[in-house]
N, C-alpha and C positions, 0 to 999 in steps of 0.2 A: 196492628202492635205500632206506634209511633217510630221506634228508633224500625223498622221492617221500611217503612214509607219514606224515614230520612236517607236507609241505604240507598234505597233504590234513587230518590231523585238524585245524589250526590251522585251518581253511577250514571245516570242517564247525563247528567250535565259535563262528566269530563270522558264519557266512551271515547270521541274520537283522539284524544290525545293520550291519553291511557295506551291505549290499542299502541298507537305509534311508541308511547315509551318501550313498551315490554315486548317486542316485537322479537327483539333480538335477543331479552334476558336470559333463555335459558342457556345459549349459546355461552352466553357472557358467565353464568351462574353454575360452572361446571357441575360444585356437587349437589346443586340441588336440582339439576340435568340428572345426573346418576338416582337419585329420590325416585323420578319418574319409570328409569330405565328398568330398576328394580321392582319396581309396583308391576308395570310390566311383566317381568319374569316372572313373579310370584301367581300372578294372573293364568299366563300362559301352563304353569305348573298345575294349574287343577284345571287345565282342557279346557282353559279358555270362557268366552261367556261374556254378555253384554257388560259394559264399564262405564259408571256414570262418573263426567265430571263436573261433581256438584259446585257452585260457583267458578264458571268456566270464564267467568269475562270475554275477551273478543276469540277464546277459543285456540289461543294458542299452545297450550300444554295438551288439548283435546287431540289438535293435529299430528301432536307429537306423537302422543298414544297410539295413534291412527299408523303413523309411519311404524311407527316398532309392531304393529301386528294385532292390536288389540281393539275389540270391537268398541269404539269408546263413543260415546254421546256427549253432548255437554248440555249444563242446566244451571240458568244465572237469574237473578231476583231481577234485573236490569234489561226491560225491553231494549235498548238502545246498544247495549252490549250483545243482546243476544241478534240484533240486524247487522251489525258490524261482522261477527264471528260467519254468520249465513254468506256473506258479501264473500269474506275473504277466506273462507274454506269451505267449498258449495257441494264438497262429497262426503260432508258431515251433518250428523242432525245436530240441529240444538234447539232446545225449549226454553220458556218463559215460566220458571217455578221458583218455589222458597225449599230448602233445605228445611224447614222447619214442618211441612206438609207435604212431602215428596209424592206427584200423583203417579207412583209405580207399585206393580204389582208388589206381595212380599213374595221374599224368596226368590227373586227376578234376576239378580247380577250375580256378578262374577266379582268384582271391584268396587269399591267407591273410593275415589280421588276428593281430599278438600284441601285443596294447594292454597291457603293463605286464603281460605274463604269462612273458616270457623273463626278467625279475626273482629268478625264485624257480628258476633252473637253473644249478646251479654250472659256473664255468667247463668246467673237464674234458667236460661232457655238451651244451655250447650245440652243438659242432660238430655232433652227431650227430641234436640235433635240427632242427637247419637243414637238413640233407643230407633227413631228413623231409616238414620244409617245400616241399625242390625235385621230391622224389619224387611230390607228391600234386600239386603245382601242372603243369597242362598246359605245353607250348613257350608264351612271351609272355605266361603269368600273371604275375599280379601281387602283390610282398609287402610288409606295410608293418609295421612295427617299432618300438614306442614302448618307451621305458624311461628307467631314472635316471640323471641324467650324476656321475661322480665315478669319483675313484680307489680307492676303497675295492670291493676283489673279496666282501667277506666280509657276511655277513647283520649288521647289527645291529637291524632288526625284520623279524617277517612280514611283514608291509603294506610296508617301505622296500624289502624284497629287496638283490639284489646292483647295485652303482653302476658304471658301465663307460664308458671313452671315446668318443663314436662312432667314431673311428678304428680300435680295436679290433672293436669290432661290425659293421663297414664288412668289415674283412681277414676276419673268421669269414666273411662273406656272399659273399664271391668266391671262398674254400678251397673252400665246397661248391658253385660253379656259379654264382650270383647276378649279373648287372650292376646293381651300384648307380647308383639314376640322381638322387637328391634326399636332404640332409641337411634337418631343420628345427632348429633348437637352439628351444628353449622356454627363457623367463625366465632367461637366461644369469644377470643379474644378483642373482639370486635364491639365498640357502644352496641351495636342492634345485631344481639347473635337471634339463630332461629332454630327449631326443631324440625325435625321427623317423625314420626311414632307409626310403626307400623303394627295392625294388628288385626282379627282375624276373628269373625265369627265361627264358633268353635263347632265341628262335625257331625251328623246328626249319630249317637250310638246307634251302632249294627242291632238288627232286628232280631 
């Protein structure tokens, strides 16, 4: 897929500068950080388990999850990003991989975090990615998706990615088999608002 190659190459090119620019981002964006904290709390409430930070970049969010007590590891399409993540966060596990085809076992995760990484997936490929997330989560597992809000689905820059309405993302989640539990709208009065959706793979019915 051409867009996967273009995304990988784009982030390989800017990996070092991107890591520097985002190093303290979660300290500056308090509401975004609160979303990570809530996600970790939701995973803890189901007795924990492995958590994948999908599209982890240089690993800053993965590291925060681990500080919060989550058994988190990172996956990213960019080998250069993974190299930086491994160097800066040597206690964590990081792997090169694509959210379009996760090399993870069915029902193996307690949580999946897609923190402004789904923005690089074109509309037609999003449903398949969400099916991947559903597949690797165990019943009752938690998904948190952060993204830019807007009506433009085309990419303006590699950093901005696709802008989408929360209602559309929620519909995709439901179609993939998730139950949507909460929506947080970030900076609604700013030119570039964001949103976080919290969803869950429904628990298996009792036998």
